[in-house]
N, C-alpha and C positions, 0 to 999 in steps of 0.2 A: 428584530428580524431573526428568524430561526436558522437560516442557512446561507452560507457562502459557497458557491460552486466555482472551482478554479480549473481552467483548461490551459495546459502547457502545450506550445506548438513551435515547431521549427520546420519550415519548408515541407509541410504536409497539408497542402491546400485541400486535397480531396478528403482526407481523413478529418480535417478540421470542419469542413462543411457538414459532414455526417454527424459529428459531435454536436455542433451548434444547432443543427436542425432538431436533434433530440432534446436539447436543453430548451429551446424556444417553443417546443410543442408540448411542454408540460402543462397540465391543467391547472396546477397551482404555481403561479409565477411570482409569489411573494418571497423572492430570494434575491441575493446579490450574485451577479455573475462577473467574474474577472478572467480575462484572457491575458496570459503572459507569453508573448511571442518573442523569439530569440533573434529578431532582425531578419525575418524570412525574406528571401529574394524571389520566391515564386508568387503566386496570386493570393497568398494567404491574407494579406492586408486588405485587398479589395473585397474579399469575402467577409472579413470582419466588419468593414464599413457598411456593407449591405444591411446589417442588423442593428445599426446604431439607433434607428428610430423604431425599435420593436416594442412589443408589449411588456418587456421587462424594464422596469423603471431604473433599477440599480445595475446598470451594465456599463463597465468600463474596461479599458484594455491599454496595454503598453506594448511597444515593440522596440527592443534594444538588445545589444549583444549580452549574453550571459556566460557564466562559467560552467555550465552543465545543467543537467536535469534538476538536481537538488537545489542548485542556486536559483533556478527559475521558480521552483516550487516555494522556496523561502520568500521570494518576492511576493508571491500570491498570499502567503500566510500573513506577511507584514501589512498587507492592505485589507485583510478580511475584517468584517465587522459583524458577521452573523454569529449566532450562538454556536452553531456547528460549522465545520469546514469540510468540504468534500472535493476530491480531485478526480476529474473526468478528462483525461488527456486526449489529445487529438487522435482520431482513429477509433476511439471507443464511444459507446453510446448507451443511453438509458434503455432498460429492458422494455419499458412501455411508457405511455404518456402520463401515467398516474403514479409514478414512483414517488415524487416529492409529496404529492397529496396523501398517499398511503402512509408515508413515514410520519408526517406531522399532523395527521388528522387525529392522532392519539397522543396523550402526554408522554414524553420520553424522559427517563431519569438517568440513563446511562451516560457515563463520561465518554464512552465510545459506543456507537451503534454499528452493527455489522449485519449484512445480509448475504444472500447467495448471488452467484453471477454465472453467466455463460462464458466459457472460453471458446474462442473462435479460431479455427484453422482454415486452410484453403478449401477444405471439403465439407466441413460440418461445424455445428456449434453444440456444445455439451454443457448441460447444467451442472454446476458444482455447488453442493450444499454443505454448509458448515454445521458442526455440532451445536446444539443449543447451549451446552455448558462446555466451556473451554477449560483446559488444564495446563499446568506449567510445561509438562512434557510435550503435549500436543503443540504448544506454542513454540517451543524450541525447535521441534522437528519440522514444523510447517510454518504457519503464519497466515495473516489475512491479506488478501488482495486489496490494495488501497482503492481500487475502483468499486469496492463494495463496503467501504468503511467511512463513517462520519465521526469525526473527533471534535470534542468540544474545543472551540477556538482558543479559549484561555489555556487549555492544556497544550494545544499545538504551538501556541506562541511561546509557551514555557520551554517546549522541547522542539526547537527548530531542527531541521535535518542537518546532520553533520556533512559538510560538503567534501570532506576528505575521502568519503566512501563513494564508490562507483555504483554499487548495486543494492545495498541493504540498509541505507540510512532510515528508510521508512519502517523497515522491520525492527530496527533498534528502538525507535520511538514507541511502537506498539508493545514490544517486549518489555520496555521500561515501565510503561503504564500498567501492563497486566501483571507481570511477574514481580517487579520490584516495588511499585507504588500501590498495587492492589486496587486499581480503579475499577469502577463498575462497567462491564461490557454487556450490552443489551442486544439480544438476537432479534433480527427482523427476518421472519421466516417467509421471505419471498424474494424473487430475483431483483437485483438492483441494476445490473448493467451487462452489456456485452463487452468482453475484453479480448482484444486481438493478441495472439501469441507471437507477435513479431517485435515485441519490445526488447530493449537492450538486455535486460536481465533474464529474458526468456530464452535467449539463444543458447544452444547446447555448448558452444565453445566457451561460454562465460560461466558455466556451472562451477568449475573448479575454483575460479577466482571468487565467485559469490560465496561458496562454502567457506573459503579461507577467511573472508571478511566476517562472516557470521560467527565462526569459531573464535576469531580474535575479539569480537564484541562480547561474546559469552565469557571469555576468559577475563576481559576487562571488568565486566559488570558483576560477575558472580564469584569468581575464584579469588581468594585472598592472596596477597603477595607472598605469604609464607608457605603456600602449597607447593611442596618440593618433590613429591613422588606421585606416581600414577595412582597408587592406592589412596593417598590423601585426596586427590582430585576426584576419584571415583566415589568415595564416601560422601564428599560434599555434594556432588552432583545427585547422588541417590537421595539425599535429604531434600533436595530441591524438586526433583522430578517425581511426579506422582502418577504416571501412566506409562504404558509401553510406548516405544518410539519406533519411528520409521526413519532410517538414515538414507540420504540421497547422495550419491557420488557420481562422478563422470568418468567414463573410460571410453576412449576412442569416440568421443562426441556422442555417447549414448548415456541416457540417464538410467541408472540402475537403482533398484530399491532393495534394501536389506532389512528384514524384520527379525527381531529376536528378543530375548529377555533383557530387562533393564541393565543388569549388571554387565552382561556381555557388551552391549552397545556402549555403555558409559566407560567401560574399560578402554574401548577403542577410541572413543572421543578423547579421553584423557591422554592416550598415547599420541594422538594427532596434535593435541594442544601443545605438547612438549616441542613440536617441530615448527610451530608458528614463529 
């Protein structure tokens, strides 16, 4: 089986139904579908049960308390049997009915497949397209939306999400696969999903905490313990990063973007790292 789709849900019956409708309407249904529900008290369970005798043969679900989003996602990973695993959480939905068919109608070699996605606000949806070729610098400054990413299950089981993080455990997995382990990332040049911007990590008040986690991970994974000065850190970062960066910060609940030459940005990153 080529694919396992995992949906995480907690008390989001309306969003769950939208997600499940988009999954069960796929023209290619040769995939495994797992729902991990966090013991919802709304009508989520009754909605799940409506689909139990559907056209998807490999459909199963659990509903029990969890310890957070990444704990729930890890439960899905541990049950997955498909070659690739994909997270489409409640409230998000596939871009059209042929997404799965379009992906797996051609042979895929990537350890990670990634496509484009629509991000949805209250007033509109906007298509976000990724570059065909990713770079270390781009990956540090940005990252891939997991609603547009398919990871080989053997790699995802090797790199479970670290539940001590609140925001960026998924980013750490992809950063590790791309930057440190040099796995193959294959671009799918078409939209995969609609992603609603009301998720936990998308809220402006969480941006500072998110960036702090990301910088701490970067320090842990990349910088050696003997890096004692900002200059040492900046030099090591310059050797790693191979493209210009965009740095995101939060001030008064607003996301600000600062662009500049690599040395200038890396100097400031190094200075922040000292304060973690």
